[in-house]
N, C-alpha and C positions, 0 to 999 in steps of 0.2 A: 675423293669428291669429284663431281662432274664438272668438266670445263673450268677447273681452277686455273688461273693464270700463273700460279706459283709465286705471285708477288702480292703483297698487301696493298689494297686500295684504300686510301684514307679519305674519310668524309671531312667536310669542312668543320672546323671546331664550332661548338656551340649548338643551340637548337633554336627552332622557331615554331610558333604555334600557327603560322599562316597556313591556311588550307591550300591545297594544290588543285590542279585541273582535274576534271573528271572524278571528283570525289576523293582524290588523294589527300592525305593529311600529313601533318607535322614532319618537318625535316628531322632525320635521325640525329641523335647525339653522336659525338666523335666515336667512331668504331671502325673496325676493319670488315670488309665485305669480300665475298667471292662470287664470281659470275656463274650463272647456270642458264641453260636454255629453258624458256617457259614451256617448251614441249614436254618436259619431264614432269610437269605438274598436272595431276589428274583433277579435272573439274568436279568429279563426283566424290572427292575425298577432302576431309578437313586437313589443314596443315597445322603443325605445331611450331611454326616458325614464321617470321615476318618476311615479306617480299618487298624489295625496294626497286625503284627505277632511278637511273642516273640522269640528272638534268644538269649538264655542264659539270661543274665540280661539286655538285650537291647530290645527296641521296634522299629521295622522297618516298615515304611509305606508300605502298600500293595495296597490300593486304596485311591484316594483322593475324596473330596466332588464333587458331580455332575458327578460321574463316575460310570458306571455300574459294578456291581460285576458279571462279565460275567460267562457263563457256563465254559469257558476255565479256568478262574481263579479259579473257584470253583473246577473243576476237578483236577487242579494242586495241590490243598490242599489235596484232597482225595488220590492222588497218593503219596503224601509226608507223609501221615498218620497224618495230622494236623486236629484236630477236635475242636479247639478253636481259635478264633481270638479276638482282643481287640479293644475297642473303647474308646476314651478319655471321662472322666467323664463330661467335660464341653459340650459335644455333646450328653449327655444322652437323653435329651428331643427330639432331632432330631431322634435318634434311636427309641425311644418309639412311636413317631408319625409314623415313617416308618413302624414299626411292625403293628400298628393299621390299617394303610392304606392297608397293605398286608396280613391282618389276614386270609381272606378266602383262599388266595393262600397257605399260610403256613399250615392251618388246612386240606386242601383238598389233599395236596401232599403226597401220600402214600410212596414216597421214603424217606421222612423225618422221622426219628425214632419217634415212638409214644410217647416216654418220652419227646422228644423235643416239639412236638406239644401240649402235655398236659400242659407242663410248660408255653408255650407261651399263651395258652388259659387262664389259671388261672391268670397269671401275668397281661395280657392285660385287661381281663374282670374285675378283682378286681380293677385295677387302674381306669377304667372308672366308675365303680359303686361307688368307694370311692369319686371320684370327684363330683358326684351327691349328695351323702349322707352327705358330709362334708360342703355343702353350705346350711346354715340354712335360706333358702329363703321361702317366702310364696307359691311360685309356681315353677313348673318344667319348665325349659326353652326349647325352640324348639331345640336348638343346643345339649343340654344334651340328650334329647329324641332321636334325630337322631343318636347320638353316641351309645346309648344303642341299638337302632334298628339295627345298623350296626354290633355290636357285636353279637346280637342274630342271625341275618340272616347268618352271616359268620360261625356260630358254628353249624348250624343245622345238616349237614351231619356228622360232626365229632362226635357229641354227640349221634348219633344213633348206635354207635358200642360198644360192651361190652369191647373192648380193651381200649376205652376212659375212661369208668367208672372205670376200674381197675387201670389205670395209674393216673388218676386225684386223686383217693383216696390216692395214695402213697404220693402225694405232699401236701395234705390238712393240714392246721394248725388245731390243735384240740382245739385251744382257740377261743371262740365265739367272733366275732366282727360283728356288724350289716352288713357291706358291704360284708365281706367274707362269712358270712352266706347266704346272698342273692345270691351270685354266686353259692354256693353249692345247694341251693334250685332250682335255675334255671337249674343246671346240672341234678339233679334228676328228675325234672319235664319233661325235654326234653326226657330223657331216658324212663321215665314212659309213656309218650305219645307214644313212639315207641312200648313198650310192649303191650299197650292197643289197638294198631292198629289205633291210631288217628293221625298219622303222615303223612297222604297223602295230606293234605292241608297246603301248606307252609304259607299262610296268617294266618291261625289259629295257627300254631306253633309259628310264630313270636309274635302274640298277647298274647299267653299263656306265652311265654318266657319273654316278657316285663313285664307282670303282676307278674311273679315269681321274676324277678330281683328287681322290685320296690315294692314288697309286703310290706316291712317294712319301706318304705320311710317316712311314717308319724312319725317314731320314732325320726326324727330330731327335733320334737317339744316336745319331752319328755326330761326333765332334765337329764343330764348324771349321776348325783348322784343317780337317781332312777334306770336307766338302769344298773348301776354297783353296786347296793346295794347288799351286800353279804347275808343279812338276809331276812326274810319275809317282804313283803310290807304292810304298813298300808292302811286303806281304802282310804285316800286321794291320796296316791301314786298309788294305784291300779287304781284309777279313771283316772290318766294320761295315764296309759298303755292302758286301755280299749278304749281310744279315738284315739289311733294312726292310726287305719284303716280309721277313719273319716278324720283325718288330711291328710292322704295320698290321699284320694279322692279329697280333696280340692286343694292339691298341683298340681294334674294332671288335674284340671278342665279347665285350660287355654290352654292346648295343645291337639293335635289330638291323644289322647289315646283311643283305642277301648273300647267298652263296655265289651268285654271279659277280657281285661287287668284290667279295673276298678273293675270288679267283683272279680278278684283275690286279688286285693289290699284291697277292702272293706270287703270281706267275708271270708278271709283265717283263721279267728279264730272262725268261726261258727262250731258247732259240729253236727254230724249226729243225735245225740239224743236230740238236741235242747238246750244243756247246754252251748253253746258258746256265743260269743259276736261279734259285738255290737247289733245284732238284735234278737238273740235267735231263728233263723230259724232252721228247722230240715229237715232231709232226702232230698227229691228231691226239696224242696224249695230252698236249697242252690245251686247256679249255679255249674254245674259239675266241671268246671276247678278250681273253688275255693276249691272244695273238694279235688281235686288232689294236689293243692299247699299246702293245709292244712296238708296232710299226709307227704309230703316232708319236710315241715317246722318243724314239730314236731320231725321227725326222726333226722334231722340235729342238732336241738337244743339239743336233748338228747345225741347225740354222740359227742358233743363239750363240752369243759370245760367252764362253765358259772360262773359268780361271786357267785352264790348261790348253785351250784351243780357241782359235778365232771362229767367228760365225761364218758358215759356208753359204754360198748362194743356193737357192732352191735346186737348180739343175745339178749343181755339184754334189749336194747332199743326196739326191736321188741316184746319182752315178756311183757314189760310195756305197749306198745301200744295196744297189744291184750288182756292184763289182766286188770291192774289198769285203763287203759283208754278205756276199752271195750265199744263200742257204740259210740265212738267219731268220727270214720272214716267210710266212705262209704265202705262197705264190698268188692265191686268189685275193688275199687282202692287199698285198703289195701292188698288184695290177690295178685294183680298184682305187687304191690311194693315188696312184699316178693319174688315173682318169679324173679323180676328184680335183687334183691340183691343176689339171689341164682344162677345168671348167666343164667336164663331162658328167655333171650331176644329173640325176633324173629330173624330168620336167615336173 
């Protein structure tokens, strides 16, 4: 959810039929609410949830279900200095679906503060990826793939800006989880495509984005105790890890995933010097966009707290990648990645 405080906010007990100011009506019955930014509400779309304002210890209805959060209503809040509205917890799923449907509008609207858009991007994308990764099914469903495609296409313009990278970084959890890691790898991959000048083909961007988001989907077939093991893996356990790209390929076999996306899923652990897995390919044998995802994947893993290693500082991670892991990455990709992190994105 967006801007949830993590704590339940309780309304005053009871109800009242007294009308509020500016057309507001009835005090809500006792309920729990979560706060959101009104910037996330599209004046051109109907809402399937109620929106409340907080007046002291009371919550007053501002808009009802199936009512537009009009430009006039939005402007009234701005004039009153109100930057937070409240939605009942029992309508949380309706709000999340609404944000998902309006994601492109929110991310493209430059009048919405960048921190709000960054938070919406991370929350919405992480939720969609989690829903895919938490289903331990043999194959990826068409509906799930379409949701991922919607997230990717809605995010393209937003992720081509240095402001997005800077602000997303402020919200990132430093604890490694497969689905949040995948969202981060996707973010880095789209920004890196921009730096490399490979962002002129929207179809290609979407395909690489899908591959980046789903690159670790095969890990749903790896036992959790292996993924979360704090110590070194034994040979049998490592055998499970090595197979996750193959599992990922199989899961995507029944849906319309492009070859570019499949390459990212299958070959993101190949190394430029041939020391990777599962095929041991090297240099230009490895598909270019798999080489790109590989660089983003390792950097995010190194800078996240994992069960078997602490999070590294960015400069330290890059030092490891260019030193201890020298030869693992495509030189062109790694150089561009460093430039990206240094703020050297294309104007």
